[in-house]
SERO-4910 file (N, C-alpha, C, O; in steps of 0.05 Angstrom, whole numbers):
BEGIN
 pado doro    nc1    nc2    nc3   cac1   cac2   cac3    cc1    cc2    cc3    oc1    oc2    oc3
  Met    A   4136  -1999    273   4115  -1984    287   4114  -1994    316   4113  -2019    320
  Ala    A   4113  -1977    336   4112  -1985    364   4084  -1986    374   4067  -1971    364
  Gly    A   4079  -2003    393   4052  -2005    405   4054  -2008    435   4076  -2007    447
  His    A   4031  -2012    447   4030  -2015    476   4039  -2042    486   4044  -2060    470
  Ser    A   4040  -2046    512   4047  -2071    524   4024  -2091    519   4001  -2085    524
  Lys    A   4031  -2115    509   4011  -2135    502   4014  -2161    518   3994  -2174    524
  Trp    A   4038  -2167    526   4044  -2194    535   4029  -2202    561   4019  -2224    562
  Ala    A   4028  -2184    580   4014  -2190    605   3984  -2195    600   3972  -2213    611
  Asn    A   3973  -2179    581   3945  -2183    574   3940  -2209    561   3920  -2222    565
  Ile    A   3959  -2217    543   3956  -2243    529   3958  -2266    549   3941  -2284    548
  Lys    A   3977  -2265    567   3980  -2286    587   3955  -2289    604   3946  -2311    611
  His    A   3943  -2266    611   3918  -2267    627   3896  -2280    611   3882  -2297    622
  Arg    A   3893  -2273    586   3872  -2284    569   3876  -2314    566   3856  -2329    567
  Lys    A   3901  -2323    562   3906  -2351    558   3900  -2367    583   3889  -2389    582
  Ala    A   3907  -2356    607   3902  -2369    632   3872  -2371    636   3862  -2392    646
  Ala    A   3857  -2350    630   3828  -2350    634   3815  -2370    615   3796  -2384    622
  Ala    A   3826  -2372    590   3815  -2391    571   3820  -2420    580   3802  -2437    577
  Asp    A   3843  -2425    590   3850  -2452    600   3831  -2461    623   3825  -2484    626
  Ala    A   3823  -2441    639   3806  -2447    661   3777  -2452    653   3760  -2460    669
  Lys    A   3771  -2446    628   3743  -2448    618   3742  -2465    592   3729  -2457    573
  Lys    A   3756  -2487    592   3759  -2503    568   3732  -2512    556   3728  -2511    532
  Ser    A   3713  -2520    574   3688  -2529    563   3673  -2507    550   3659  -2511    529
  Lys    A   3675  -2483    561   3661  -2460    549   3675  -2452    523   3662  -2444    504
  Ile    A   3702  -2454    522   3716  -2448    498   3708  -2467    475   3704  -2458    453
  Thr    A   3705  -2492    482   3697  -2512    462   3669  -2505    451   3665  -2507    426
  Thr    A   3651  -2498    468   3624  -2490    458   3625  -2466    440   3612  -2466    419
  Arg    A   3642  -2447    447   3644  -2423    430   3656  -2430    403   3648  -2419    382
  Leu    A   3676  -2447    403   3689  -2455    377   3669  -2469    359   3669  -2465    335
  Ile    A   3653  -2487    371   3633  -2502    355   3612  -2483    343   3604  -2486    320
  Lys    A   3604  -2464    359   3584  -2444    350   3596  -2427    327   3583  -2421    307
  Glu    A   3622  -2420    329   3635  -2405    308   3637  -2422    282   3633  -2411    260
  Val    A   3643  -2448    285   3644  -2465    261   3617  -2466    248   3615  -2464    223
  Thr    A   3596  -2469    264   3568  -2470    253   3561  -2445    238   3551  -2446    215
  Ile    A   3566  -2421    250   3558  -2396    237   3575  -2391    212   3566  -2380    193
  Ala    A   3601  -2398    214   3619  -2394    191   3611  -2411    168   3612  -2403    144
  Ala    A   3602  -2436    173   3594  -2454    152   3569  -2445    137   3564  -2454    114
  Lys    A   3554  -2426    148   3531  -2415    134   3539  -2400    109   3523  -2397     90
  Met    A   3564  -2391    108   3574  -2376     86   3586  -2395     64   3596  -2386     44
  Gly    A   3585  -2421     70   3596  -2441     51   3612  -2462     67   3628  -2455     84
  Gly    A   3607  -2487     60   3620  -2508     76   3647  -2517     67   3658  -2536     77
  Asp    A   3658  -2503     47   3685  -2510     37   3706  -2491     49   3706  -2468     42
  Pro    A   3723  -2501     67   3743  -2483     79   3762  -2470     60   3772  -2448     65
  Ala    A   3766  -2482     36   3785  -2471     17   3774  -2444      6   3790  -2427     -1
  Ser    A   3748  -2441      5   3737  -2416     -6   3723  -2399     16   3711  -2378     10
  Asn    A   3725  -2408     41   3712  -2394     63   3733  -2390     85   3736  -2407    102
  Pro    A   3747  -2367     85   3769  -2363    104   3760  -2363    133   3774  -2372    151
  Arg    A   3736  -2354    138   3725  -2354    166   3722  -2382    175   3729  -2389    198
  Leu    A   3711  -2400    158   3708  -2428    166   3735  -2442    170   3738  -2458    188
  Arg    A   3753  -2436    152   3780  -2448    153   3793  -2441    180   3805  -2458    193
  Leu    A   3791  -2416    188   3803  -2407    213   3789  -2420    237   3802  -2429    256
  Ala    A   3762  -2422    235   3747  -2434    257   3755  -2463    261   3757  -2473    283
  Ile    A   3758  -2477    238   3766  -2505    240   3794  -2508    252   3799  -2525    269
  Glu    A   3813  -2490    244   3840  -2491    254   3840  -2486    285   3855  -2499    299
  Lys    A   3824  -2466    293   3824  -2460    322   3811  -2483    338   3820  -2489    360
  Ala    A   3791  -2496    326   3779  -2519    339   3799  -2542    342   3801  -2555    363
  Arg    A   3815  -2546    321   3835  -2567    321   3856  -2561    342   3865  -2579    357
  Glu    A   3865  -2536    343   3886  -2528    363   3876  -2532    391   3893  -2535    410
  Asn    A   3850  -2530    396   3839  -2533    422   3828  -2562    427   3812  -2566    446
  Asn    A   3836  -2580    410   3830  -2609    413   3800  -2615    413   3790  -2633    426
  Val    A   3785  -2599    397   3756  -2606    393   3755  -2630    374   3767  -2630    353
  Pro    A   3740  -2651    382   3739  -2675    365   3729  -2669    336   3711  -2652    332
  Lys    A   3742  -2682    317   3736  -2677    289   3706  -2682    283   3694  -2668    267
  Asp    A   3695  -2703    295   3666  -2709    290   3649  -2686    299   3629  -2680    285
  Asn    A   3655  -2673    321   3640  -2650    330   3642  -2627    310   3622  -2613    304
  Val    A   3665  -2623    299   3669  -2601    279   3654  -2608    254   3640  -2590    243
  Asp    A   3655  -2633    245   3641  -2641    221   3611  -2637    223   3598  -2628    205
  Arg    A   3600  -2644    247   3571  -2640    252   3564  -2611    252   3543  -2603    242
  Ala    A   3582  -2594    264   3577  -2566    264   3576  -2554    236   3559  -2537    230
  Ile    A   3593  -2563    219   3594  -2554    191   3567  -2562    178   3555  -2546    163
  Lys    A   3559  -2586    182   3534  -2595    169   3509  -2580    180   3490  -2575    165
  Arg    A   3510  -2573    206   3488  -2557    216   3488  -2529    204   3467  -2518    198
  Gly    A   3512  -2519    199   3514  -2492    187   3504  -2492    158   3492  -2473    150
  Thr    A   3510  -2513    144   3503  -2514    115   3474  -2525    111   3464  -2525     89
  Gly    A   3462  -2533    133   3434  -2543    131   3431  -2572    126   3409  -2582    123
  Glu    A   3453  -2587    126   3452  -2616    122   3442  -2630    146   3430  -2652    144
  Leu    A   3445  -2618    170   3435  -2629    194   3418  -2608    208   3424  -2584    206
  Glu    A   3397  -2616    222   3381  -2597    238   3397  -2589    263   3413  -2604    273
  Gly    A   3393  -2564    271   3407  -2555    295   3397  -2527    303   3379  -2516    291
  Val    A   3410  -2516    323   3402  -2490    333   3409  -2469    312   3430  -2470    299
  Asn    A   3391  -2450    309   3396  -2428    290   3408  -2404    305   3393  -2390    318
  Tyr    A   3434  -2400    302   3447  -2378    315   3446  -2352    300   3446  -2353    275
  Glu    A   3444  -2330    314   3443  -2304    302   3467  -2288    313   3474  -2289    336
  Glu    A   3480  -2273    295   3503  -2256    304   3493  -2229    313   3477  -2216    300
  Leu    A   3502  -2221    337   3495  -2195    348   3521  -2181    356   3539  -2194    366
  Arg    A   3522  -2155    351   3544  -2139    361   3534  -2116    378   3515  -2102    371
  Phe    A   3546  -2113    402   3539  -2092    420   3563  -2073    423   3586  -2082    423
  Glu    A   3557  -2047    424   3578  -2027    428   3571  -2011    453   3548  -2005    458
  Gly    A   3592  -2003    467   3587  -1987    491   3613  -1977    503   3634  -1976    489
  Tyr    A   3612  -1969    528   3634  -1956    541   3640  -1969    567   3622  -1977    582
  Gly    A   3666  -1973    573   3675  -1984    598   3685  -1962    616   3676  -1939    615
  Ile    A   3703  -1969    634   3714  -1951    654   3730  -1929    639   3746  -1934    621
  Gly    A   3725  -1904    648   3739  -1882    636   3731  -1876    607   3746  -1863    593
  Gly    A   3708  -1886    599   3699  -1881    571   3712  -1899    551   3710  -1894    527
  Ala    A   3725  -1921    560   3738  -1939    541   3717  -1951    522   3696  -1959    530
  Gly    A   3724  -1952    496   3707  -1964    477   3707  -1995    480   3727  -2007    484
  Val    A   3683  -2007    478   3680  -2036    481   3661  -2046    459   3640  -2035    454
  Ile    A   3670  -2068    446   3653  -2082    427   3649  -2111    438   3669  -2124    445
  Val    A   3625  -2120    439   3618  -2147    448   3604  -2162    425   3582  -2155    418
  Asp    A   3617  -2182    415   3606  -2199    393   3594  -2224    404   3606  -2238    420
  Cys    A   3569  -2230    396   3554  -2253    407   3543  -2271    385   3538  -2261    362
  Leu    A   3539  -2296    391   3524  -2315    375   3502  -2325    394   3508  -2336    415
  Thr    A   3477  -2322    385   3455  -2329    403   3431  -2342    389   3427  -2338    365
  Asp    A   3417  -2359    404   3391  -2369    394   3368  -2356    408   3345  -2364    404
  Asn    A   3374  -2335    423   3353  -2320    438   3362  -2291    441   3375  -2284    461
  Lys    A   3354  -2275    422   3363  -2247    422   3355  -2232    447   3371  -2216    458
  Val    A   3330  -2236    456   3320  -2221    479   3337  -2227    503   3345  -2209    518
  Arg    A   3344  -2253    507   3361  -2260    530   3388  -2247    529   3398  -2236    548
  Thr    A   3400  -2248    505   3427  -2237    502   3428  -2207    507   3447  -2198    520
  Val    A   3409  -2193    495   3408  -2164    499   3407  -2158    529   3421  -2140    540
  Ala    A   3389  -2172    543   3386  -2167    572   3411  -2173    588   3419  -2157    605
  Glu    A   3425  -2195    581   3448  -2203    596   3472  -2183    591   3486  -2176    610
  Val    A   3475  -2175    566   3497  -2156    560   3492  -2129    572   3510  -2117    584
  Arg    A   3467  -2120    571   3460  -2094    583   3465  -2095    614   3475  -2076    625
  His    A   3457  -2117    626   3461  -2120    655   3490  -2120    662   3498  -2107    682
  Ala    A   3507  -2133    647   3536  -2133    652   3548  -2105    650   3563  -2097    667
  Phe    A   3540  -2090    629   3550  -2063    627   3542  -2047    652   3558  -2033    664
  Asn    A   3516  -2048    659   3506  -2031    681   3518  -2039    708   3524  -2022    724
  Lys    A   3521  -2065    713   3530  -2075    739   3559  -2068    744   3567  -2064    767
  Tyr    A   3575  -2067    723   3604  -2064    727   3615  -2038    717   3639  -2036    710
  Gly    A   3598  -2018    717   3608  -1991    712   3610  -1982    683   3623  -1961    678
  Gly    A   3598  -1996    665   3598  -1988    637   3571  -1978    628   3552  -1976    644
  Asn    A   3569  -1972    602   3544  -1963    591   3541  -1975    563   3559  -1973    546
  Leu    A   3518  -1988    558   3512  -1998    531   3505  -1974    513   3488  -1958    520
  Gly    A   3518  -1973    490   3514  -1951    472   3497  -1959    448   3485  -1980    447
  Thr    A   3497  -1942    428   3482  -1947    403   3501  -1958    382   3525  -1957    384
  Asp    A   3489  -1971    361   3504  -1982    339   3522  -1960    327   3513  -1939    320
  Gly    A   3548  -1966    325   3567  -1948    312   3580  -1928    331   3596  -1912    322
  Cys    A   3573  -1929    357   3583  -1908    375   3612  -1910    380   3625  -1890    386
  Val    A   3624  -1935    378   3653  -1938    382   3667  -1953    359   3691  -1952    358
  Ala    A   3651  -1965    341   3663  -1982    321   3683  -1967    303   3701  -1979    292
  Phe    A   3678  -1941    299   3696  -1924    282   3725  -1924    293   3743  -1917    278
  Gly    A   3728  -1931    319   3755  -1931    331   3769  -1958    329   3790  -1962    341
  Phe    A   3757  -1976    313   3769  -2003    310   3772  -2010    281   3759  -1999    263
  Lys    A   3791  -2028    275   3797  -2037    248   3793  -2067    247   3804  -2082    264
  His    A   3778  -2077    228   3775  -2106    224   3800  -2116    210   3806  -2108    188
  Cys    A   3814  -2135    223   3840  -2144    212   3848  -2171    224   3836  -2180    243
  Gly    A   3868  -2183    212   3880  -2207    223   3903  -2199    241   3918  -2179    235
  Gln    A   3907  -2213    263   3928  -2206    283   3943  -2232    291   3930  -2251    300
  Leu    A   3969  -2231    289   3986  -2253    299   4005  -2240    320   4019  -2221    314
  Ile    A   4005  -2251    344   4022  -2240    365   4043  -2261    373   4038  -2284    377
  Phe    A   4068  -2251    374   4092  -2268    379   4104  -2260    406   4105  -2236    413
  Ala    A   4114  -2279    421   4125  -2274    447   4150  -2258    446   4164  -2258    425
  Pro    A   4157  -2243    467   4182  -2229    468   4205  -2248    463   4205  -2271    472
  Gly    A   4225  -2238    449   4249  -2254    443   4250  -2263    414   4271  -2272    406
  Val    A   4228  -2260    400   4229  -2267    371   4246  -2247    356   4245  -2223    362
  Asn    A   4262  -2256    337   4279  -2238    321   4261  -2219    305   4248  -2228    285
  Glu    A   4261  -2194    312   4244  -2174    300   4250  -2171    270   4232  -2170    253
  Asp    A   4275  -2168    263   4283  -2163    236   4275  -2186    218   4265  -2182    196
  Ala    A   4280  -2210    227   4274  -2234    211   4244  -2237    208   4234  -2244    186
  Leu    A   4229  -2233    230   4200  -2235    228   4188  -2214    210   4171  -2220    194
  Met    A   4198  -2189    212   4188  -2168    195   4193  -2174    166   4176  -2170    149
  Glu    A   4217  -2183    160   4224  -2189    132   4206  -2211    121   4195  -2209     99
  Ala    A   4202  -2232    137   4185  -2255    128   4156  -2246    126   4143  -2254    106
  Ala    A   4146  -2231    145   4118  -2223    144   4111  -2205    121   4092  -2209    107
  Leu    A   4129  -2185    116   4124  -2166     94   4127  -2180     67   4113  -2174     48
  Glu    A   4145  -2199     66   4149  -2214     41   4124  -2230     35   4117  -2234     12
  Leu    A   4110  -2240     56   4086  -2256     52   4061  -2239     48   4040  -2249     41
  Gly    A   4064  -2212     51   4041  -2194     45   4028  -2182     69   4006  -2172     66
  Ala    A   4040  -2183     93   4028  -2171    116   4026  -2141    113   4042  -2128     99
  Asp    A   4007  -2129    127   4003  -2100    125   4022  -2084    143   4031  -2062    136
  Asp    A   4029  -2096    166   4046  -2082    185   4058  -2102    205   4047  -2123    210
  Val    A   4080  -2094    217   4092  -2109    240   4096  -2088    262   4109  -2068    258
  Ile    A   4085  -2094    286   4085  -2075    308   4103  -2086    330   4100  -2109    339
  Asn    A   4122  -2069    339   4139  -2076    362   4127  -2064    387   4127  -2040    390
  Asn    A   4116  -2081    405   4104  -2071    429   4124  -2065    451   4147  -2074    450
  Asn    A   4116  -2049    470   4134  -2039    491   4146  -2062    507   4168  -2058    518
  Asp    A   4133  -2084    509   4143  -2106    525   4160  -2126    509   4168  -2147    520
  Gly    A   4165  -2120    484   4182  -2138    467   4166  -2157    451   4178  -2170    433
  Ser    A   4140  -2160    455   4123  -2177    438   4120  -2163    411   4123  -2139    408
  Leu    A   4114  -2179    391   4111  -2169    363   4083  -2177    353   4073  -2198    358
  Glu    A   4072  -2158    338   4046  -2163    325   4049  -2162    294   4062  -2143    284
  Val    A   4038  -2180    281   4036  -2179    251   4007  -2174    245   3989  -2189    253
  Ile    A   4001  -2153    229   3974  -2146    222   3970  -2152    192   3986  -2145    175
  Thr    A   3947  -2165    186   3941  -2173    159   3912  -2165    152   3897  -2155    169
  Gln    A   3905  -2169    127   3877  -2167    119   3861  -2189    132   3872  -2211    136
  Pro    A   3835  -2185    137   3819  -2206    151   3807  -2226    131   3783  -2233    133
  Thr    A   3823  -2235    112   3813  -2252     91   3832  -2276     87   3845  -2284    106
  His    A   3832  -2287     63   3850  -2310     58   3879  -2304     65   3894  -2322     74
  Glu    A   3887  -2278     61   3915  -2271     66   3923  -2277     95   3946  -2285    100
  Phe    A   3904  -2275    114   3911  -2280    142   3921  -2308    146   3943  -2312    157
  Ile    A   3906  -2328    136   3914  -2356    140   3939  -2362    124   3956  -2378    133
  Glu    A   3941  -2351    100   3965  -2355     84   3990  -2345     97   4011  -2358     97
  Ile    A   3988  -2321    109   4011  -2309    123   4017  -2325    149   4040  -2330    155
  Lys    A   3996  -2333    163   4000  -2349    188   4015  -2375    181   4035  -2382    194
  Asn    A   4006  -2389    161   4018  -2414    154   4046  -2410    142   4064  -2426    146
  Gly    A   4049  -2388    127   4075  -2382    115   4096  -2376    136   4119  -2385    134
  Leu    A   4088  -2361    157   4106  -2355    179   4114  -2380    195   4137  -2383    203
  Glu    A   4094  -2398    199   4100  -2423    213   4119  -2440    198   4136  -2453    209
  Ala    A   4117  -2439    171   4136  -2455    154   4164  -2444    157   4184  -2459    152
  Lys    A   4166  -2418    164   4192  -2406    167   4202  -2406    196   4223  -2395    203
  Gly    A   4186  -2420    213   4195  -2423    241   4184  -2403    261   4193  -2402    284
  Phe    A   4164  -2387    252   4153  -2367    269   4124  -2375    277   4105  -2372    262
  Lys    A   4122  -2385    302   4096  -2395    312   4085  -2374    331   4097  -2367    351
  Ser    A   4061  -2364    324   4048  -2343    340   4035  -2355    365   4027  -2378    366
  Glu    A   4033  -2338    386   4019  -2346    410   3989  -2342    407   3973  -2357    418
  Ile    A   3981  -2321    393   3954  -2315    387   3951  -2310    357   3967  -2296    345
  Ala    A   3930  -2322    345   3925  -2317    317   3895  -2316    313   3881  -2336    317
  Glu    A   3885  -2292    305   3856  -2289    303   3849  -2265    285   3865  -2247    281
  Ile    A   3824  -2266    276   3812  -2243    263   3798  -2226    284   3782  -2237    299
  Ile    A   3805  -2201    286   3795  -2185    308   3785  -2157    299   3788  -2150    276
  Met    A   3773  -2143    318   3769  -2114    315   3791  -2101    332   3789  -2101    357
  Lys    A   3811  -2090    319   3834  -2079    333   3830  -2049    337   3824  -2034    318
  Ala    A   3834  -2040    361   3832  -2011    367   3853  -1996    351   3876  -2003    351
  Glu    A   3844  -1974    339   3863  -1957    323   3883  -1943    342   3906  -1939    334
  Ser    A   3874  -1937    366   3892  -1926    386   3884  -1937    413   3860  -1941    418
  Glu    A   3904  -1941    431   3898  -1953    457   3909  -1935    479   3928  -1920    476
  Thr    A   3895  -1936    502   3905  -1923    526   3908  -1944    548   3895  -1965    546
  Glu    A   3924  -1939    567   3929  -1958    589   3914  -1950    614   3916  -1927    622
  Leu    A   3900  -1969    626   3888  -1965    652   3904  -1978    673   3915  -2000    669
  Thr    A   3907  -1965    696   3923  -1975    718   3907  -1974    744   3886  -1962    745
  Gly    A   3917  -1988    764   3905  -1986    791   3877  -1995    792   3870  -2015    779
  Glu    A   3860  -1981    807   3833  -1989    811   3816  -1988    785   3798  -2005    782
  Asp    A   3822  -1969    768   3808  -1968    742   3813  -1993    726   3795  -2004    713
  Ala    A   3838  -2003    726   3844  -2027    711   3829  -2051    723   3819  -2068    708
  Leu    A   3828  -2053    749   3814  -2075    762   3784  -2074    756   3772  -2095    751
  Lys    A   3772  -2050    756   3744  -2047    750   3739  -2056    721   3719  -2069    715
  Met    A   3756  -2048    703   3753  -2055    675   3756  -2085    671   3741  -2097    655
  Gln    A   3774  -2097    685   3777  -2126    683   3752  -2141    693   3744  -2161    681
  Arg    A   3740  -2130    714   3715  -2143    724   3693  -2141    703   3677  -2160    699
  Leu    A   3692  -2119    689   3672  -2115    667   3677  -2135    645   3659  -2149    635
  Leu    A   3702  -2138    636   3710  -2156    614   3705  -2185    623   3695  -2201    607
  Asp    A   3711  -2192    648   3706  -2219    659   3676  -2225    658   3667  -2247    653
  Ala    A   3659  -2205    665   3630  -2209    665   3620  -2216    637   3603  -2233    635
  Phe    A   3631  -2204    617   3624  -2211    589   3632  -2239    583   3617  -2255    571
  Asp    A   3657  -2246    591   3667  -2273    585   3651  -2295    598   3650  -2317    588
  Glu    A   3637  -2289    620   3621  -2308    634   3595  -2314    619   3582  -2335    625
  Leu    A   3587  -2297    601   3561  -2300    587   3564  -2321    565   3583  -2319    548
  Asp    A   3547  -2340    564   3549  -2362    545   3547  -2353    516   3558  -2365    498
  Asp    A   3532  -2331    511   3527  -2322    484   3550  -2305    473   3551  -2299    449
  Val    A   3568  -2296    490   3590  -2278    481   3612  -2295    469   3622  -2314    480
  Gln    A   3620  -2286    445   3642  -2299    430   3668  -2284    434   3689  -2296    440
  Asp    A   3668  -2258    430   3692  -2241    431   3686  -2214    443   3664  -2203    440
  Val    A   3706  -2203    457   3703  -2176    468   3728  -2160    460   3751  -2170    463
  Tyr    A   3724  -2136    451   3747  -2119    443   3744  -2092    457   3722  -2082    463
  Thr    A   3767  -2080    463   3767  -2054    477   3790  -2037    469   3810  -2047    457
  Thr    A   3788  -2011    475   3809  -1992    467   3830  -1988    488   3847  -1971    486
  Val    A   3829  -2005    509   3849  -2002    531   3865  -2027    535   3856  -2049    529
  Thr    A   3889  -2023    545   3905  -2045    556   3905  -2041    586   3903  -2019    596
  Leu    A   3908  -2063    601   3906  -2062    630   3932  -2069    643   3945  -2089    636
  Asp    A   3941  -2051    661   3965  -2056    677   3956  -2065    705   3951  -2049    722
  Ile    A   3955  -2092    708   3945  -2103    733   3967  -2120    746   3963  -2132    767
***
């Protein structure tokens, strides 16, 4: 199955993440805390297992992760985070989902609404764009990976699909459960190391924005990334910048 160009967008995201390491660490710790509320055993809690793996990959100290787990399970006192999801529209009517973890709902609503309004978007109602996204696991591999070998290995491990993007990058799509981590680890054991590995809301179909529209959309997405309460942002567009 063919898909849109991904690699430029991935490189931009990675560069932005590297420039905001302290903020990334805070978001990872918050994710560990909220995931641990569903159970403190990573073996039976795939969300927690993934959160711990991502924290480790980003060099978050183990003691910090352990404390976050205990806060989530109630063994230690700490901030009580609430999960919020906002849906709305970006440039050209692009669908946008903004996932947040917050200890102050009023503040977060105001900040997300302000970002939408300031940068040319519109905050919508619950469900207004979510129907255009699929909850799934996503592994993205750099251009140059052997497509046939990766596809054979991924499907053998139980992946749902392997997508060949226009720029030569490859995506492996999985269920957003234990299968995701099992397939991720299984592919690594076979020599296939992904550049991005996460549970996401994946747009069912994507359109490409170019020129000034792409720049405006990037400013909107950057505005969300600057907000401390925002964990993830998903959209139905790819940007040619």
